[in-house]
PAMI-321859 format. One record per residue: residue number from 1; residue in three letters; x, y, z of N, C-alpha, C in turn. Coordinates in steps of 0.02 Angstrom, whole numbers, plus 50000, padded with zeros to 5 digits. Example, Ala and Ser with C-alpha at 12.3 -4.5 7.8 and 13.67 -1.06 7.14 Angstrom:
+-----+---------+--------+---------+-------+---------+----------+-------+--------+---------+-------+
: num : residuo : n.east : n.north :  n.up : ca.east : ca.north : ca.up : c.east : c.north :  c.up :
+-----+---------+--------+---------+-------+---------+----------+-------+--------+---------+-------+
:   1 :     ALA :  50660 :   49716 : 50390 :   50615 :    49775 : 50390 :  50660 :   49835 : 50390 :
:   2 :     SER :  50642 :   49888 : 50354 :   50684 :    49947 : 50357 :  50645 :   50002 : 50394 :
+-----+---------+--------+---------+-------+---------+----------+-------+--------+---------+-------+
//
This chain:
+-----+---------+--------+---------+-------+---------+----------+-------+--------+---------+-------+
: num : residuo : n.east : n.north :  n.up : ca.east : ca.north : ca.up : c.east : c.north :  c.up :
+-----+---------+--------+---------+-------+---------+----------+-------+--------+---------+-------+
:   1 :     MET :  62818 :   54432 : 36911 :   62877 :    54449 : 36875 :  62899 :   54387 : 36836 :
:   2 :     SER :  62923 :   54399 : 36777 :   62945 :    54345 : 36734 :  63012 :   54317 : 36758 :
:   3 :     ASP :  63022 :   54252 : 36749 :   63085 :    54222 : 36767 :  63132 :   54220 : 36706 :
:   4 :     ALA :  63111 :   54247 : 36650 :   63152 :    54248 : 36590 :  63208 :   54298 : 36600 :
:   5 :     TYR :  63268 :   54277 : 36582 :   63326 :    54321 : 36586 :  63321 :   54373 : 36530 :
:   6 :     VAL :  63329 :   54436 : 36550 :   63330 :    54491 : 36502 :  63399 :   54522 : 36507 :
:   7 :     PRO :  63439 :   54519 : 36454 :   63505 :    54549 : 36457 :  63502 :   54622 : 36477 :
:   8 :     LYS :  63554 :   54644 : 36514 :   63557 :    54712 : 36539 :  63547 :   54765 : 36484 :
:   9 :     ALA :  63579 :   54756 : 36428 :   63573 :    54805 : 36374 :  63501 :   54810 : 36348 :
:  10 :     LEU :  63468 :   54753 : 36342 :   63397 :    54752 : 36320 :  63352 :   54783 : 36373 :
:  11 :     ARG :  63366 :   54768 : 36436 :   63327 :    54796 : 36492 :  63333 :   54873 : 36490 :
:  12 :     GLU :  63393 :   54898 : 36481 :   63404 :    54970 : 36479 :  63370 :   55002 : 36418 :
:  13 :     LEU :  63373 :   54969 : 36360 :   63340 :    54993 : 36301 :  63264 :   54999 : 36311 :
:  14 :     VAL :  63234 :   54947 : 36338 :   63162 :    54947 : 36350 :  63144 :   55000 : 36403 :
:  15 :     ALA :  63184 :   55007 : 36454 :   63170 :    55056 : 36506 :  63172 :   55126 : 36476 :
:  16 :     ALA :  63221 :   55140 : 36435 :   63225 :    55206 : 36403 :  63166 :   55218 : 36356 :
:  17 :     GLN :  63149 :   55168 : 36317 :   63092 :    55174 : 36270 :  63027 :   55189 : 36308 :
:  18 :     SER :  63020 :   55161 : 36366 :   62958 :    55171 : 36405 :  62958 :   55235 : 36445 :
:  19 :     GLY :  63013 :   55271 : 36444 :   63017 :    55332 : 36484 :  63025 :   55317 : 36558 :
:  20 :     TYR :  63046 :   55258 : 36576 :   63057 :    55238 : 36645 :  62991 :   55242 : 36686 :
:  21 :     ARG :  62937 :   55221 : 36653 :   62873 :    55221 : 36688 :  62831 :   55161 : 36666 :
:  22 :     CYS :  62783 :   55143 : 36705 :   62738 :    55088 : 36690 :  62699 :   55104 : 36627 :
:  23 :     GLY :  62696 :   55056 : 36582 :   62659 :    55066 : 36519 :  62584 :   55068 : 36528 :
:  24 :     TYR :  62559 :   55048 : 36587 :   62487 :    55045 : 36599 :  62463 :   55102 : 36642 :
:  25 :     CYS :  62489 :   55109 : 36703 :   62467 :    55161 : 36748 :  62507 :   55225 : 36743 :
:  26 :     LEU :  62563 :   55223 : 36705 :   62608 :    55279 : 36693 :  62646 :   55303 : 36754 :
:  27 :     THR :  62647 :   55263 : 36808 :   62685 :    55281 : 36866 :  62759 :   55280 : 36850 :
:  28 :     SER :  62795 :   55330 : 36872 :   62865 :    55338 : 36858 :  62908 :   55304 : 36912 :
:  29 :     GLU :  62963 :   55275 : 36890 :   63011 :    55246 : 36937 :  63035 :   55299 : 36986 :
:  30 :     LEU :  63045 :   55360 : 36963 :   63069 :    55413 : 37006 :  63019 :   55432 : 37061 :
:  31 :     LEU :  62954 :   55428 : 37047 :   62905 :    55443 : 37098 :  62901 :   55391 : 37152 :
:  32 :     VAL :  62908 :   55328 : 37133 :   62901 :    55275 : 37182 :  62968 :   55253 : 37211 :
:  33 :     GLY :  63022 :   55275 : 37179 :   63089 :    55257 : 37205 :  63107 :   55184 : 37200 :
:  34 :     ALA :  63077 :   55151 : 37151 :   63091 :    55079 : 37141 :  63089 :   55065 : 37066 :
:  35 :     PRO :  63132 :   55021 : 37044 :   63132 :    55004 : 36972 :  63068 :   54968 : 36951 :
:  36 :     MET :  63048 :   54981 : 36890 :   62992 :    54944 : 36861 :  63015 :   54875 : 36839 :
:  37 :     GLU :  62969 :   54832 : 36826 :   62984 :    54764 : 36802 :  62981 :   54763 : 36726 :
:  38 :     ILE :  63020 :   54718 : 36697 :   63014 :    54706 : 36625 :  62954 :   54659 : 36617 :
:  39 :     GLU :  62908 :   54680 : 36577 :   62845 :    54643 : 36567 :  62843 :   54614 : 36496 :
:  40 :     HIS :  62822 :   54552 : 36491 :   62810 :    54520 : 36427 :  62739 :   54537 : 36406 :
:  41 :     ILE :  62730 :   54576 : 36353 :   62663 :    54596 : 36331 :  62623 :   54534 : 36314 :
:  42 :     ILE :  62651 :   54490 : 36273 :   62624 :    54423 : 36264 :  62663 :   54379 : 36313 :
:  43 :     PRO :  62630 :   54355 : 36365 :   62667 :    54316 : 36416 :  62703 :   54256 : 36387 :
:  44 :     ARG :  62758 :   54239 : 36418 :   62796 :    54180 : 36396 :  62752 :   54118 : 36399 :
:  45 :     ALA :  62707 :   54115 : 36448 :   62663 :    54056 : 36454 :  62618 :   54049 : 36393 :
:  46 :     LEU :  62608 :   54103 : 36355 :   62567 :    54101 : 36294 :  62610 :   54104 : 36232 :
:  47 :     GLY :  62674 :   54091 : 36239 :   62720 :    54089 : 36181 :  62756 :   54154 : 36167 :
:  48 :     GLY :  62748 :   54204 : 36210 :   62782 :    54268 : 36201 :  62857 :   54261 : 36209 :
:  49 :     LEU :  62894 :   54296 : 36169 :   62967 :    54292 : 36170 :  62998 :   54348 : 36210 :
:  50 :     THR :  63059 :   54336 : 36233 :   63096 :    54388 : 36267 :  63136 :   54428 : 36216 :
:  51 :     THR :  63099 :   54468 : 36178 :   63127 :    54510 : 36125 :  63103 :   54582 : 36136 :
:  52 :     GLU :  63141 :   54629 : 36110 :   63122 :    54699 : 36118 :  63050 :   54712 : 36100 :
:  53 :     SER :  63026 :   54685 : 36046 :   62958 :    54699 : 36023 :  62903 :   54672 : 36069 :
:  54 :     ASN :  62922 :   54630 : 36117 :   62872 :    54601 : 36162 :  62883 :   54623 : 36235 :
:  55 :     LEU :  62927 :   54670 : 36246 :   62942 :    54691 : 36314 :  62925 :   54765 : 36325 :
:  56 :     TRP :  62904 :   54780 : 36385 :   62893 :    54849 : 36407 :  62902 :   54852 : 36482 :
:  57 :     LEU :  62900 :   54911 : 36511 :   62903 :    54916 : 36584 :  62833 :   54915 : 36613 :
:  58 :     ALA :  62828 :   54886 : 36672 :   62766 :    54886 : 36709 :  62783 :   54889 : 36784 :
:  59 :     CYS :  62741 :   54923 : 36822 :   62751 :    54922 : 36895 :  62734 :   54851 : 36919 :
:  60 :     SER :  62756 :   54835 : 36977 :   62745 :    54767 : 37002 :  62672 :   54748 : 37006 :
:  61 :     LEU :  62630 :   54794 : 37028 :   62559 :    54776 : 37035 :  62524 :   54772 : 36967 :
:  62 :     CYS :  62537 :   54816 : 36921 :   62507 :    54808 : 36855 :  62530 :   54741 : 36824 :
:  63 :     ASN :  62593 :   54726 : 36830 :   62619 :    54663 : 36803 :  62586 :   54604 : 36837 :
:  64 :     GLU :  62577 :   54608 : 36902 :   62546 :    54552 : 36940 :  62473 :   54544 : 36920 :
:  65 :     TYR :  62435 :   54599 : 36915 :   62365 :    54595 : 36897 :  62357 :   54571 : 36824 :
:  66 :     LYS :  62403 :   54590 : 36781 :   62398 :    54568 : 36711 :  62412 :   54493 : 36707 :
:  67 :     GLY :  62463 :   54471 : 36743 :   62479 :    54398 : 36742 :  62489 :   54374 : 36672 :
:  68 :     VAL :  62454 :   54321 : 36655 :   62461 :    54291 : 36587 :  62404 :   54313 : 36541 :
:  69 :     ARG :  62366 :   54363 : 36563 :   62309 :    54385 : 36521 :  62332 :   54428 : 36463 :
:  70 :     ILE :  62298 :   54421 : 36408 :   62305 :    54467 : 36351 :  62237 :   54495 : 36332 :
:  71 :     THR :  62184 :   54469 : 36363 :   62116 :    54494 : 36353 :  62081 :   54500 : 36420 :
:  72 :     ALA :  62027 :   54538 : 36421 :   61984 :    54544 : 36480 :  61917 :   54572 : 36456 :
:  73 :     PRO :  61864 :   54563 : 36495 :   61800 :    54589 : 36475 :  61798 :   54666 : 36479 :
:  74 :     ASP :  61769 :   54696 : 36429 :   61754 :    54768 : 36430 :  61696 :   54776 : 36477 :
:  75 :     PRO :  61703 :   54814 : 36532 :   61647 :    54820 : 36580 :  61583 :   54849 : 36549 :
:  76 :     LEU :  61589 :   54887 : 36495 :   61530 :    54916 : 36465 :  61491 :   54865 : 36423 :
:  77 :     SER :  61525 :   54826 : 36383 :   61491 :    54779 : 36339 :  61494 :   54706 : 36362 :
:  78 :     ASP :  61538 :   54693 : 36409 :   61552 :    54626 : 36435 :  61584 :   54581 : 36381 :
:  79 :     GLN :  61607 :   54610 : 36327 :   61640 :    54573 : 36274 :  61715 :   54565 : 36290 :
:  80 :     LEU :  61742 :   54506 : 36278 :   61812 :    54494 : 36287 :  61852 :   54536 : 36238 :
:  81 :     THR :  61899 :   54575 : 36264 :   61935 :    54627 : 36225 :  62009 :   54622 : 36238 :
:  82 :     PRO :  62050 :   54633 : 36187 :   62122 :    54634 : 36198 :  62141 :   54688 : 36247 :
:  83 :     LEU :  62188 :   54672 : 36291 :   62214 :    54722 : 36337 :  62256 :   54773 : 36297 :
:  84 :     PHE :  62264 :   54831 : 36325 :   62307 :    54884 : 36295 :  62378 :   54858 : 36287 :
:  85 :     ASN :  62407 :   54873 : 36230 :   62477 :    54853 : 36215 :  62518 :   54918 : 36215 :
:  86 :     PRO :  62557 :   54931 : 36268 :   62594 :    54994 : 36271 :  62647 :   55003 : 36218 :
:  87 :     ARG :  62669 :   54949 : 36187 :   62719 :    54955 : 36136 :  62688 :   54975 : 36068 :
:  88 :     GLN :  62627 :   54951 : 36055 :   62597 :    54962 : 35990 :  62542 :   55014 : 35989 :
:  89 :     GLN :  62515 :   55033 : 36047 :   62459 :    55079 : 36050 :  62479 :   55143 : 36089 :
:  90 :     ARG :  62444 :   55197 : 36076 :   62457 :    55260 : 36110 :  62410 :   55264 : 36170 :
:  91 :     TRP :  62440 :   55279 : 36228 :   62404 :    55281 : 36291 :  62345 :   55330 : 36286 :
:  92 :     ARG :  62357 :   55391 : 36260 :   62305 :    55442 : 36261 :  62247 :   55427 : 36214 :
:  93 :     GLU :  62255 :   55378 : 36169 :   62199 :    55358 : 36126 :  62152 :   55309 : 36161 :
:  94 :     HIS :  62175 :   55279 : 36215 :   62136 :    55229 : 36251 :  62119 :   55250 : 36322 :
:  95 :     PHE :  62153 :   55301 : 36347 :   62143 :    55322 : 36417 :  62145 :   55397 : 36421 :
:  96 :     ALA :  62117 :   55422 : 36477 :   62123 :    55493 : 36495 :  62124 :   55497 : 36570 :
:  97 :     TRP :  62148 :   55553 : 36595 :   62147 :    55566 : 36666 :  62082 :   55602 : 36684 :
:  98 :     THR :  62056 :   55588 : 36743 :   61999 :    55627 : 36768 :  62022 :   55701 : 36775 :
:  99 :     PRO :  61976 :   55747 : 36780 :   61996 :    55817 : 36789 :  62042 :   55828 : 36851 :
: 100 :     GLU :  62032 :   55787 : 36901 :   62074 :    55792 : 36962 :  62144 :   55762 : 36950 :
: 101 :     GLY :  62151 :   55721 : 36898 :   62215 :    55692 : 36881 :  62234 :   55631 : 36923 :
: 102 :     ASP :  62186 :   55605 : 36960 :   62203 :    55548 : 37005 :  62175 :   55481 : 36983 :
: 103 :     ARG :  62134 :   55480 : 36933 :   62106 :    55417 : 36909 :  62112 :   55412 : 36832 :
: 104 :     VAL :  62118 :   55349 : 36810 :   62123 :    55336 : 36738 :  62053 :   55317 : 36712 :
: 105 :     LEU :  62034 :   55347 : 36657 :   61971 :    55330 : 36625 :  61987 :   55291 : 36562 :
: 106 :     GLY :  61950 :   55236 : 36550 :   61957 :    55200 : 36488 :  61913 :   55231 : 36435 :
: 107 :     LEU :  61943 :   55249 : 36378 :   61905 :    55283 : 36325 :  61880 :   55233 : 36273 :
: 108 :     THR :  61910 :   55175 : 36268 :   61894 :    55125 : 36218 :  61880 :   55059 : 36254 :
: 109 :     ALA :  61857 :   55010 : 36217 :   61845 :    54944 : 36248 :  61910 :   54917 : 36278 :
: 110 :     SER :  61964 :   54923 : 36241 :   62030 :    54901 : 36265 :  62051 :   54939 : 36327 :
: 111 :     GLY :  62040 :   55005 : 36326 :   62057 :    55046 : 36384 :  62016 :   55028 : 36445 :
: 112 :     ARG :  61951 :   55020 : 36436 :   61907 :    55001 : 36492 :  61925 :   54933 : 36521 :
: 113 :     ALA :  61939 :   54886 : 36476 :   61957 :    54819 : 36498 :  62022 :   54820 : 36537 :
: 114 :     THR :  62070 :   54860 : 36514 :   62134 :    54865 : 36547 :  62128 :   54899 : 36615 :
: 115 :     VAL :  62090 :   54954 : 36618 :   62079 :    54988 : 36682 :  62051 :   54938 : 36733 :
: 116 :     ALA :  62002 :   54899 : 36713 :   61971 :    54853 : 36760 :  62017 :   54794 : 36777 :
: 117 :     ALA :  62046 :   54763 : 36728 :   62086 :    54703 : 36739 :  62150 :   54717 : 36779 :
: 118 :     LEU :  62182 :   54773 : 36765 :   62245 :    54790 : 36799 :  62234 :   54835 : 36860 :
: 119 :     ARG :  62171 :   54850 : 36873 :   62152 :    54890 : 36931 :  62192 :   54956 : 36933 :
: 120 :     LEU :  62189 :   54992 : 36878 :   62229 :    55052 : 36871 :  62207 :   55107 : 36919 :
: 121 :     ASN :  62149 :   55099 : 36951 :   62127 :    55149 : 37000 :  62124 :   55119 : 37069 :
: 122 :     ARG :  62173 :   55076 : 37085 :   62175 :    55045 : 37151 :  62183 :   55100 : 37203 :
: 123 :     PRO :  62150 :   55094 : 37260 :   62146 :    55148 : 37309 :  62213 :   55179 : 37330 :
: 124 :     LEU :  62263 :   55140 : 37344 :   62327 :    55167 : 37366 :  62360 :   55207 : 37310 :
: 125 :     LEU :  62354 :   55184 : 37249 :   62383 :    55221 : 37193 :  62345 :   55286 : 37181 :
: 126 :     VAL :  62280 :   55286 : 37189 :   62241 :    55348 : 37182 :  62262 :   55397 : 37235 :
: 127 :     ARG :  62271 :   55375 : 37297 :   62293 :    55421 : 37351 :  62363 :   55448 : 37335 :
: 128 :     SER :  62407 :   55405 : 37311 :   62474 :    55428 : 37292 :  62471 :   55480 : 37237 :
: 129 :     ARG :  62428 :   55467 : 37187 :   62421 :    55517 : 37132 :  62396 :   55584 : 37158 :
: 130 :     GLN :  62351 :   55583 : 37207 :   62326 :    55645 : 37235 :  62383 :   55686 : 37265 :
: 131 :     ILE :  62429 :   55653 : 37299 :   62487 :    55688 : 37326 :  62532 :   55713 : 37271 :
: 132 :     TRP :  62542 :   55672 : 37218 :   62584 :    55692 : 37163 :  62553 :   55752 : 37126 :
: 133 :     VAL :  62486 :   55754 : 37121 :   62452 :    55812 : 37089 :  62467 :   55875 : 37128 :
: 134 :     ILE :  62458 :   55871 : 37194 :   62470 :    55929 : 37236 :  62542 :   55954 : 37229 :
: 135 :     ALA :  62589 :   55906 : 37221 :   62660 :    55925 : 37214 :  62677 :   55948 : 37144 :
: 136 :     GLY :  62628 :   55945 : 37098 :   62640 :    55965 : 37029 :  62678 :   55914 : 36988 :
: 137 :     LEU :  62677 :   55851 : 37009 :   62714 :    55797 : 36974 :  62670 :   55751 : 36934 :
: 138 :     HIS :  62605 :   55767 : 36933 :   62558 :    55721 : 36902 :  62499 :   55762 : 36877 :
: 139 :     PRO :  62463 :   55741 : 36826 :   62473 :    55682 : 36786 :  62529 :   55690 : 36734 :
: 140 :     PRO :  62559 :   55635 : 36717 :   62612 :    55638 : 36666 :  62582 :   55649 : 36597 :
: 141 :     LYS :  62622 :   55673 : 36552 :   62601 :    55679 : 36483 :  62609 :   55611 : 36451 :
: 142 :     ALA :  62556 :   55586 : 36420 :   62559 :    55519 : 36390 :  62588 :   55521 : 36320 :
+-----+---------+--------+---------+-------+---------+----------+-------+--------+---------+-------+
//
């Protein structure tokens, strides 16, 4: 989590823009019962600013796995690739849900790199998604 102060009004604006869900794994605050973190898309350590255009919501684990990275290897080509930017890119153009709705598939180099780097299919999250699917609460519309 960033130690940068984010004013309450800006935090609320970003939360509303993100639909109150993680920009990477799409987990909803309501499903987990915990607030998401404000994430710097370009990390402060790399010169990213605490401005609306550089902020989005992320769950604590996606934010932790992302850390200060803005690139990661595409598992298919092994080429260093920019990570998905939830503010500038559309989720459904880079990712899809498996038919079961419990795993994220990377459709592009950026999507595949993000799935791997942020561990979007971590076992506990996949198990949670399976329960959410049964309850009719998942997958969300991207």
